N, C-alpha and C positions, 0 to 999 in steps of 0.2 A: 532431504526435506523432514526426515525425523531425527536429524541431529540435533541435540539441545543448542547447539551455536548455529543453526540455521539461519542463514543472512544477518547475523548478530550485529555487524558493523553497519548494516543498512537499516536497521530498526527490527529484524525478525519478522515474525508473523504479522506485526502492527502495520509491516508495509506492503502486504499482500492484499490486494483489492479484488483480484478475480483470478478463477482456478477453473478448470474444466471440472463438470459434475463428477464426473466418473473418477478422476483423481481425487478430487475433494471427499470422497465417500471413502475412497481406499487409503487414504492417509488422515481420516478425522481423528484417530487416536492420537496423532502427532500435533494437530493444531490446538493451541491453547482454547479452553471453552468460551472464554471470554470475547474471543474474537471470530470463531469458527461462524456464527449466524450472519457476522458482517462482512464475510468473504462472498462475493457475489459469483455465480456461474452463468453460464448461457442461458439457464431460465430465468434469470435476475434482470439480466441486461445483456442486450446484444449489439449496442454501438457505445460510443465513448459517451454520447450525450444521456443515454439511459443509465449508463454506470454511475457518471457525475450524481443524477439525482438519487440514485439507489443508495449511493455511498453517504450523501447527506441525510438522507431519511434514516439509516442505520446507525448514524453517528460513528461510522468507521473512525479509529483513532487518526488515519492519514489526513482526515478534514481537519481536526483541530489542530494536530501538531505539524504539519507541513503546508497546508493550503493558507492562503492570505485571503481575508474577506470571504471566506467559503467558497473560494475558486481556486483550482489547481493552479499551481505555479511551473511554469516550463524552467527546466534547469538549464543552466548556462554553463555549456561544457565547453572549456577553453582547447584550443588548438594545440596539437602536440608540442610539448616543451614550454609550453605557456602555463602560468601560474593560475590556480583557481582562485576566483574572487573570496574575499574574506566572508562576505556574507553567507556563501553556500555553506561554511561551516557553523553559522551561529546556532545555538540551540533556541528552538522555536516554542520551547515549553514556557 
């Protein structure tokens, strides 16, 4: 989690929406300052509905970049040996 390339292929820290508080505090120095306060813990959201509201309020990068009409979008995972749909790889920015 401290590596500069942490989840780089998936969007890095901009894709992390929830972390246990203890771990968040332990790795605080590795989390970019601009996203630190936008990553929820169990004190901020206890279920998916709470998390969705919290992310919108905090203007988490995942909301603008990966959600459609301010709503989470389910990933369409293909079956093994099947191709990914082209829309999965489109840049949402």
